[in-house]
N, C-alpha and C positions, 0 to 999 in steps of 0.2 A: 925586769923593768929597764935595767940599765941597757941591756941589749937592743931593747925597742928605741930606746932614746939614741943609741949609737946610729942605728939604722936610719932614722929620722934626720939626723944631722949629716949623715953621709948623702942622702937624697937631695938636701937642701944644697949642699956644695956642688953636687952633680948639675942641679937646675941652674946654678949661677954660672957655671962653666958652659953649658949647653944650654942657651936660652931658647924660648919659644919663637924668636924671630924667625928661624929656620923653616917653622911649620907654615909660616904665612907665604912662603914660596916653595912648594914641594918639589919643584923642578931642581932646587938647589941641592936636595938631598939625593937626586939621581945620579947614577954613574955619569962621569963627565963626557963620555961619547954619546951617552943617550940623551944628555942634557944639550949638547951642541946640535944633535939631529934634531931634537923636538923645538929647538929655537929657531933653527933655519927654516924648517917646514912652516912654522908658524908665520915667519916673516913672508915666506914664498906664497902661500895659499891665501893670505888675508891682504896681499897687495894685487890690486886689479891687472898690472901690465904682467906681472908674474903668473897670474892665473891663466892669461892666454898663452904664456910660454909653456905652461904645464899641458894646456890642451893640445898644443902643437906636439909636445913630446908624445903623447898618447894617440896621436894621428886623428884627432877629432877636430877638424879645421872646417871652417865655414864652406869651402869648396866642395866637402862632402855632401853638405846639404843641397847645394846649389846644383851639383850633377845630377841628382834624381830628376830636376827639371829640365836638363839640357838636352836629353835624348827626344823627349816629346815636343820640344819647341824648335829642334834644330831644322826640320823640314819647312816650318813656316818662316823661320827666319832666313833661310837660305832663299826660299822663294821671293820674300821681300827684298833681299838684297840684290839678286841677280835679275829679278823680273820675269817675264812671260817667256821672253826670247832665251835667256839662260835655262829656264825649265824645259823648254822645247828642244834645245840643243842637247840637253842631258838625256831627254827621252830618245832622241835620234841615235845618241850614242849607245844607250843602253838596250832599247828594243827597236831597231831600225826599221825593219819591215813592217811591224804593227803600227808605228807612229806614222810611217809614210802611207799606209793602207788607209787608216783613220782620217788622215789629213785629206787623201784623195776622194774619200766618201763625204767628207764635210763639204768640199768644193762642189762636188757633182751635185749634192743635194742643194746647195745655194744656188748653182748655176741652173738647175732645172725649175726651182721656184721662181727665180728670176725669168727665165724663159716663158713660163706659164703666166706670169704677171704681165708680161709684154704682149703676148698673142691672145690671150682669152679677153672676152668680153666681160663687162661688169656682172651680168647675170650668171655667168658660168662659175662653177666651183673648181677648187684646185684638184688634180687627179694625183692623189697621193700614192697610189699604187704605181703610177708612172715615176714619181719621185723615189719611191724605194727601190724601183728598178735601178735607177741611176745611182742610187747610193751603194747598192750591192755591187754594181759594176766598179765603181771607184775602190771599193773596199777589197774585193776579191781578185779583180783582174788588173785595173790599171795601177793600183799602188805597189803591188808586189813587182809586176813587169817594169815599172819605172826603177825601181831599186836595183833590179838585176841588171837592166840595160845600162844605166849609167856606170854601174861598176864594171860592166863588160868594155864598154868604150874606155873607160879610164885604165884596163889593163892593156887593151889592144894599142891604145893610142895614149901613152902615159904624159906626153909633153902637153903644153898649153900654148904653144906658139901659134901664129896665124894660120900656117899650112895645116897643122894637126886639127885646129879647130874647123877648118873647111872639110875635112875629111869627115870628122864627127858629124857635121851637118848633112853631109851628103849620105851618110849612113842612115841617118835618122829620116831623112826624106824618101830614100829609096827601099828601107826595109822596115824600120819600126813603124813610121806613120802610116803606110798603107796597111799592114798588117793589123794594126790596133783599130783602124777604121773598118776594116772588114768584120773583125770580130765584134765591135760594138754594134754595127748595123745588124748583123746576123743574130747575134745573142738576143738584142733588144727585140727583133721582130719574132724571133722564136717564142720569147716569153709572151708576146702578145698573142700567140695562137697561130702564126702564119706558117704556111707549108713551105717545103723545100723549093718549090716553083716559085712561090710568092716571093722568098727571100732572095732568090737569084734574080728576078726581077726588079725588086727593090734596088739591089746592088748595081745592076745595070743603068738605071735611073739616076741614083743618088751618089755613086761612089766618085765618078770622075768630076762633077761639079765640086763636090766636097775636097777632093785632092787639089784640084786648081786653086780653091779659095784658101786652103791649107798652105800652098806654095806662097802666096802673098802674105801670110801671116808668121807662120813658124820659123822661117830661116832668120829672121831678126831676133825671135824669142831664143833660138837655139845658140846663135853667135853670143849673145850674152851669157847664157847659161854655161856654155862650154869654155868660153874664153876668160870669164872673170869669176864663177863661182865654185867654190870647193865641192869635191865630188860628194861628199856626204849631205851637202844642202841642195844639190841640183834637182833632186825630186821635188823639194819645196818650192824652188823658184819656177820649175816647170809647171807645177800645179796652179802657182799663182797666175802664171800666163795663160794656163788652160782655162780660166774661169770665163773669160770672153769667148774663148773658142767652144767650151762646153755649152754655153748658152745658144750657140748656133748649132752644135751637134744634137744637142736634145730637141731642138725644132726640127731638124731634118728627120731625126729619128721618129717623131710624132707625127709626120705626114702619113696621109692615107695611102693605102696600096696602090700600086701601079694600075692604070686603067686597063691595061692589056690582060690582067689577071682577072680583075673584078668583073669584066664585062663577061 
């Protein structure tokens, strides 16, 4: 009985020395190091600016979420920034022969449709087979040949002074122009079913007048092209000048066979 009473008195004294106030804040009962870490983390993670800092510590930044959309929208943004001219220059740099060939094909298509619109009557329909022939010529022959011709002239005559420009113009009028005119008339006539004799007769009738008309048109165009235009853009400028010329050429190519052959 007395032993139980002594134990009860001891417990009472112990509780007076160690009150329950410590249990209201269990963190105070923890080791000082853990208490400091817990208080620091509590302050950091429940304050908004520190939360963002913790996000950056773990490399979870808003740029990671934005980067997933950047690749898909980069081409559209670049196109809207530089426009069509910048896009075309990029294509000329990346795919020079293909880009120049497609450009020639489109110009020949537009020129042939314009030529048919001028020459045909209102009751006649468009000859789309003829337009397809012109588009194929621009795509497969004229576009690649312009690319290699202008590159060759740039290597043979790298300067862009006045004398060098006249040399390039003379080479174009004496070599490239006549050769491409012969190819154009011959190939177009062949695709229309004309024989070798008919093609020769057509060349005798149409080649010289075409060359004389070309001398009155192309030297001015070649002077601007060789004198002022960079070599990688020269086919584009030449194709632009060739629109009016192609209207005339497609008209000449669509003429009937020479009378000496058809009779």
